[in-house]
C-alpha positions in Angstrom: -18.1 -61.4 30.5 -15.8 -60.9 33.4 -14.7 -57.3 32.7 -12.6 -55.8 33.9 -11.0 -59.1 34.9 -10.1 -61.8 32.5 -12.1 -65.1 32.7 -9.5 -67.8 33.3 -9.0 -70.5 30.7 -11.2 -69.0 28.0 -8.5 -68.0 25.6 -4.9 -66.9 25.5 -4.3 -63.2 25.4 -3.1 -61.9 22.0 0.6 -61.6 21.6 1.0 -58.7 19.2 4.8 -59.2 19.0 4.3 -62.4 16.9 2.4 -63.1 13.8 -0.8 -65.2 13.9 -3.6 -66.0 11.6 -7.3 -65.6 12.1 -10.1 -67.3 10.3 -13.5 -65.8 9.7 -16.6 -67.9 9.2 -19.9 -66.9 7.7 -22.2 -65.3 10.3 -24.7 -67.7 11.9 -27.8 -65.5 11.8 -29.8 -68.0 13.8 -27.4 -67.7 16.6 -27.0 -63.9 16.3 -30.5 -62.6 15.3 -29.7 -59.1 16.4 -27.4 -58.7 13.4 -30.2 -59.5 11.0 -32.6 -57.1 12.8 -30.0 -54.3 12.7 -29.3 -54.9 9.0 -33.0 -54.7 8.3 -33.4 -51.5 10.2 -30.4 -50.0 8.5 -31.6 -50.9 5.0 -35.1 -49.8 5.7 -33.8 -46.5 6.8 -36.1 -43.7 7.8 -37.0 -43.9 11.5 -36.3 -47.6 11.8 -32.7 -47.3 13.2 -33.9 -44.7 15.7 -36.7 -47.0 16.9 -34.3 -49.9 17.1 -31.7 -48.0 19.1 -34.1 -46.5 21.6 -35.9 -49.8 22.1 -32.6 -51.7 22.5 -31.4 -49.2 25.2 -34.6 -49.7 27.2 -34.6 -53.5 26.8 -30.9 -53.8 27.9 -31.7 -51.7 31.0 -34.7 -53.9 31.7 -32.5 -57.0 31.4 -29.9 -55.4 33.8 -32.8 -54.5 36.2 -34.1 -58.1 36.1 -37.3 -57.2 34.3 -36.5 -58.9 30.9 -34.8 -62.2 30.1 -31.7 -61.8 28.0 -33.2 -64.1 25.3 -36.2 -61.7 25.0 -34.2 -58.6 24.1 -34.0 -59.1 20.4 -37.7 -60.2 20.1 -38.9 -57.2 22.1 -36.8 -54.8 20.1 -38.1 -56.3 16.9 -41.7 -55.9 18.1 -41.1 -52.2 18.8 -39.5 -51.6 15.4 -42.3 -53.4 13.7 -45.0 -51.4 15.6 -43.4 -47.9 15.4 -45.1 -45.3 13.2 -42.5 -45.4 10.4 -41.5 -42.3 8.5 -39.4 -42.7 5.4 -37.7 -39.2 5.3 -38.0 -37.9 8.8 -37.0 -34.5 10.1 -34.8 -34.3 13.2 -37.9 -33.6 15.2 -39.6 -36.7 13.8 -36.5 -38.8 14.7 -36.6 -37.6 18.3 -40.4 -38.2 18.4 -39.7 -41.8 17.2 -37.1 -42.3 19.9 -39.5 -41.1 22.6 -42.3 -43.3 21.3 -40.0 -46.3 21.0 -38.7 -45.9 24.5 -42.2 -45.5 26.0 -43.4 -48.5 24.0 -40.5 -50.7 25.0 -40.8 -49.5 28.6 -44.5 -50.6 28.6 -43.6 -54.0 27.2 -40.9 -54.7 29.8 -42.5 -53.3 32.9 -42.8 -56.1 35.5 -42.1 -58.8 32.9 -39.2 -61.2 33.2 
């Protein structure tokens, strides 16, 4: 969050000269809904990952520009993925068309909207 500077008091830096243990917990999909959305697009295949990626890029830029609340990014990307004209076995041209469509659709959804 503070890149390139460290945020003080958040955590100690890793000391790679000593051994340490890490524990991994099950993913909280309620807290991290983007993971579920990405998994769904990946397992659906076809043009879904291209639509997701293009919409995400537009939504993140809209957030950075102050046109979209951070908490709306995932929902907006999901709406674009759900609405896109899905193709199961796309050609490269169809993937590029999907990206163009998804960018335009996401842009329309985020124009002038916080």
